[in-house]
C-alpha positions as CSV (number, residue, x, y, z in Angstrom):
1,M,-87.4,-39.6,-38.1
2,S,-84.3,-37.4,-37.9
3,T,-81.1,-37.8,-36.0
4,T,-80.2,-35.1,-33.6
5,M,-76.6,-34.2,-33.2
6,T,-75.7,-32.7,-29.8
7,K,-73.7,-29.6,-29.8
8,P,-71.1,-29.0,-27.0
9,A,-73.0,-26.0,-25.6
10,D,-76.2,-28.2,-25.2
11,V,-74.5,-30.8,-23.0
12,K,-75.9,-31.0,-19.4
13,R,-73.4,-32.7,-17.0
14,T,-74.3,-34.5,-13.8
15,W,-72.1,-36.0,-11.2
16,Y,-72.2,-39.7,-10.3
17,V,-70.6,-41.8,-7.5
18,L,-69.4,-45.3,-8.1
19,D,-68.6,-47.6,-5.2
20,A,-65.9,-50.1,-6.0
21,D,-66.2,-51.9,-2.7
22,G,-66.1,-55.7,-3.5
23,Q,-66.5,-55.1,-7.2
24,P,-64.0,-56.3,-9.8
25,L,-61.7,-53.4,-10.9
26,G,-62.4,-53.9,-14.6
27,R,-66.1,-53.8,-14.2
28,V,-66.0,-50.5,-12.3
29,A,-63.6,-49.1,-14.8
30,A,-65.8,-50.1,-17.7
31,K,-68.8,-48.5,-16.2
32,A,-67.0,-45.4,-15.4
33,A,-65.7,-45.2,-19.0
34,H,-69.2,-45.7,-20.2
35,I,-70.5,-42.7,-18.2
36,L,-67.5,-40.5,-19.0
37,R,-68.1,-41.0,-22.8
38,G,-71.8,-40.3,-22.3
39,K,-73.0,-43.5,-23.9
40,H,-75.7,-43.9,-21.2
41,K,-77.5,-40.8,-22.6
42,P,-80.0,-40.9,-25.5
43,T,-78.2,-37.7,-26.9
44,F,-74.8,-39.5,-27.3
45,T,-72.8,-38.1,-30.1
46,P,-69.5,-39.8,-30.8
47,N,-67.5,-36.7,-31.8
48,V,-68.8,-34.5,-28.8
49,D,-67.6,-34.8,-25.3
50,C,-71.2,-35.3,-23.8
51,G,-70.2,-37.4,-20.8
52,D,-70.7,-36.7,-17.1
53,H,-68.4,-36.5,-14.0
54,V,-67.6,-39.7,-12.2
55,I,-66.4,-40.1,-8.6
56,I,-65.1,-43.6,-7.8
57,I,-64.7,-44.3,-4.0
58,N,-63.3,-47.3,-2.2
59,C,-60.7,-48.0,-5.0
60,D,-58.5,-49.8,-2.4
61,K,-61.4,-52.3,-1.8
62,A,-61.8,-53.3,-5.5
63,V,-60.9,-56.8,-6.2
64,L,-58.8,-58.5,-9.1
65,T,-60.2,-61.9,-10.0
66,G,-58.1,-65.0,-10.5
67,K,-54.3,-64.7,-10.1
68,K,-54.1,-61.2,-11.5
69,L,-53.1,-59.8,-8.1
70,E,-49.9,-61.8,-8.1
71,Q,-49.1,-62.2,-11.8
72,K,-50.3,-59.0,-13.5
73,K,-47.8,-56.1,-13.8
74,Y,-48.0,-52.5,-14.9
75,Y,-45.2,-51.4,-17.3
76,W,-44.2,-47.9,-18.2
77,H,-41.1,-46.3,-19.7
78,T,-39.3,-43.3,-18.4
79,G,-38.0,-42.1,-21.8
80,W,-34.4,-42.8,-20.9
81,I,-32.4,-45.6,-22.4
82,G,-33.1,-48.8,-20.4
83,G,-35.9,-47.0,-18.5
84,L,-38.5,-49.7,-18.6
85,K,-40.2,-49.8,-15.1
86,S,-42.8,-52.2,-13.7
87,I,-44.9,-52.7,-10.6
88,S,-47.0,-55.6,-9.6
89,Y,-50.7,-55.0,-9.1
90,K,-50.3,-56.4,-5.6
91,D,-48.1,-53.5,-4.7
92,M,-50.0,-51.0,-6.8
93,M,-53.4,-51.9,-5.1
94,A,-51.8,-51.5,-1.7
95,E,-50.1,-48.2,-2.3
96,Q,-51.8,-46.5,-5.3
97,A,-55.2,-48.1,-5.7
98,D,-56.7,-44.9,-7.0
99,R,-54.0,-44.7,-9.7
100,A,-54.7,-48.3,-10.7
101,M,-58.3,-47.4,-11.3
102,M,-57.4,-44.3,-13.2
103,I,-55.0,-46.4,-15.5
104,A,-57.8,-49.0,-16.1
105,V,-60.4,-46.3,-17.0
106,N,-57.8,-44.5,-19.3
107,G,-57.3,-47.7,-21.2
108,M,-61.0,-47.9,-22.0
109,L,-61.3,-44.4,-23.4
110,P,-60.4,-43.3,-26.9
111,N,-56.7,-42.4,-27.4
112,N,-57.3,-38.9,-28.7
113,T,-58.1,-35.4,-27.5
114,L,-61.6,-36.4,-26.8
115,G,-60.5,-39.2,-24.5
116,R,-58.1,-37.0,-22.7
117,S,-60.7,-34.4,-21.9
118,Q,-63.1,-37.0,-20.8
119,L,-60.5,-38.4,-18.3
120,K,-60.2,-35.1,-16.7
121,R,-63.8,-35.6,-15.3
122,L,-62.8,-38.7,-13.4
123,R,-62.0,-38.5,-9.6
124,T,-60.7,-41.5,-7.8
125,Y,-60.4,-41.9,-4.0
126,K,-59.1,-44.7,-1.8
127,G,-61.6,-44.4,1.0
128,T,-65.2,-43.4,1.3
129,E,-64.7,-39.7,1.7
130,H,-64.6,-37.3,-1.2
131,N,-64.7,-33.5,-1.3
132,H,-67.4,-33.0,-4.1
133,S,-70.5,-33.0,-1.9
134,A,-71.2,-29.4,-3.1
135,Q,-71.8,-30.8,-6.6
136,K,-74.6,-33.1,-5.2
137,P,-73.4,-36.4,-6.8
138,V,-75.9,-39.1,-7.4
139,A,-75.1,-42.9,-6.6
140,Y,-75.1,-44.6,-10.0
141,E,-77.2,-47.7,-10.1
142,Y,-75.7,-50.7,-12.0
């Protein structure tokens, strides 16, 4: 038996839709990262970007379990002295739920150029509407 190594020119990309309605935010993000990396394919190669496109809808209806909604905070630094900023997930899920999902998926991808190129294939939307119907996305079963 021989191992086949996928080449970047041989990658076939499909479009998937994940519905986050009533699902935990981390579970949806983990499934999206799995698809973006291409680990669901039998031709997965770790050093090749062989993942698919992912559209996540209903990000505003994703749930955070436990007391995470009140206690969890997202921190970032502006680059200026004393520029540490924070926002609670309660505010973030109310105003920027799609950004919260993007941050969660970004944390589950590799921190290198491969992960950054994989994140470019992720689209997140607050509601049920998206403008990628021309790509004929398939609902991912999980």
